[in-house]
N, C-alpha and C positions, 0 to 999 in steps of 0.2 A: 419668581425669582424679581427679588424688588431690586431696584436701580436707586435707589437712598443713600448715599453722603451715609461715609458714617459721620461728616456733624450734624446732619439728617433724624441719623439716628436714637444719640447721645441725645437733643438738643427733645426729641420725640418722648426717650426715654423717662428726660429727670424728670416732664410732667407729668410723665406715670400713665407712657403710651407701654402696657405688657404684651405686640402686641411688634412695634418698632424693638426690643429687646429681645422677644424673643427673634429675630431678623438675627440680631446683635450674638446670639446662638449659635443661629446657625452657618453666620459668617465664617467667627473664626471655634467655636465650640473642639472641636476634631483639631485644631490646631495646638487649642487649649491644652487636652485630654495627653497630646504625642506628647509636649514643651512636660508636664506632668510625669506622663512615666518612665521617662524616659529619666527622670527626676532623684521620682522615687520605687522602680524598675516593680510592681504593683500592683493590679489590675482594681484591685480596688484601693487602695491606699492615691490612684493618680483619681480615680475620678469621685474619688473622694475632696483631696484634697479641685481640683473643678470644681465639684461643688459650694466647695466654703466660698475659692475664687468670683463667687459668680452671681453668689449671693454679695459675696463684699460687693459684685460690683452693681448690686442692686441698690441695694441701700447707700452708695457713694455714688453715682452714677450720676450726682446735680455741680462731684466738687474735677469733675473729669476737666481742663484746661483746656488742650489738645495743645501741650507741649510736647507732648509726643504725639505718636500717633498710636488709636485705642489699638488693633492691637497687640502696638507693646506697650500701652499700661494692661491692657488684660496678662501678657505676657510675667507682667512686675506681681501683679495680684496672688498672681501662681506660684511662682518664686518663691514668695512672702512664709507660702502657707507650708511649699513643700522645704524648704530649710524651717521652719517652725516644728513640721511633719519629722524629721530628720532627728530636730534638735531634742525631739521626742524619744527618740527609736537610732538604737546602734547599725548604721551602716546599714543598704541592703546590694544584692548586687547585680547589674545593670544587663537583662535579657534584650536585646533590645536591636528587632532587627532593621533597622535601621543600616547601625551598625556595621550589621555585615557586609549591607547593600553597596560598603566603601567599600568591601573584598571583593570582588571579582572573583567570579567560583569558577571553575574550568568541570564540568560535570561529567562530561567524558572520563574523566584524569581520579578514581576514587587517591591517588597518596596526593598528588596539589587543593583535592575538597576537606583532606584531614590534616591539612599545613595548613586551611584554611581557616577552619574548623577550630585549634589549639590557637590561634594569632585571635581571632574577635574573643575564646575566650580571655588572651590574657590581654589584649584591652579595655576589657571589659573593667578587667579585679583591675589594671593600673587608672580608670573611669574613675571604681567604685578608692583606692583611692586618695583623690585627689579633693584637698580643700570644697564646700560645697561652690561659695562662688566660682574656682576659677574651674569645677564638670562646665556649670551652670554655664560661662562667660563660653570652654567650649563645643558644649550644643548646641549655643542658641549661636555660632557662626559657623560648626563643620557641617554641622544638619542640619538646619532653621536655616540659612544662612542669614544671618543680620547685620549690618552695621554695627559700627561700635562701637559710635548714636545714639542704637534697639540694642544692642547690647545697653551698653553704661543706664538705660535708663528702665530695660525688663530686675536687671542688678542692683539698680538703686544707689550709683557711681555715676565718676564719672567720667568720655570716653580715653582720657590719662589713664583712669587704674581697670577698665576695663578693654584698653591695649596690652596692660601689667598683666593684668591674671591671666589673659588665653596666654602670653606667650611665657607666664611660668605657666602654667597648663602642659601646655607642647611642651614647650623643656621639658619634664617633668616627665611626658609620656612617648617622650623622644626618648630618655634613659631609656624607664619601661622597659620600651617596647626594642634595646636597641641589638638585642640579640635571634630580630627578627628580621636585620637589613640582607 
């Protein structure tokens, strides 16, 4: 495993070093796929989104200016591809184990498990109805743990706007999930 910094990997990849870019993929590919899957809710589409984002990253890595982290820049490329895909298609439901992980399951209580599963389906349906930027902001904050600055970089906006998108997403989700309180 390489201990090269992101900056060194970017520099070397920009000079055509395929091994350096392969290290970038090894380091961030799983994160990119997880985010893509949460955005498009389909394994095949998520793979396509990540592949397109990685092709774009390879072609444009020389333009990466390190104003954000490499991870955030890659999330932005994934977000752009996911948004493009969603614009071409009607929204699809989210099937996300990470969202289910937000809820505690009581395996010895079938009634509680059934209620938890219904709650997860309701949350997934509510997420599917959010505008894409709000959905991305919520996923990046609540699931991926990104800061407002990182979210702003990933979705191509300002930190204040990212806060606004996240707040609107939370308000909308709270309204939709009111009956589960």
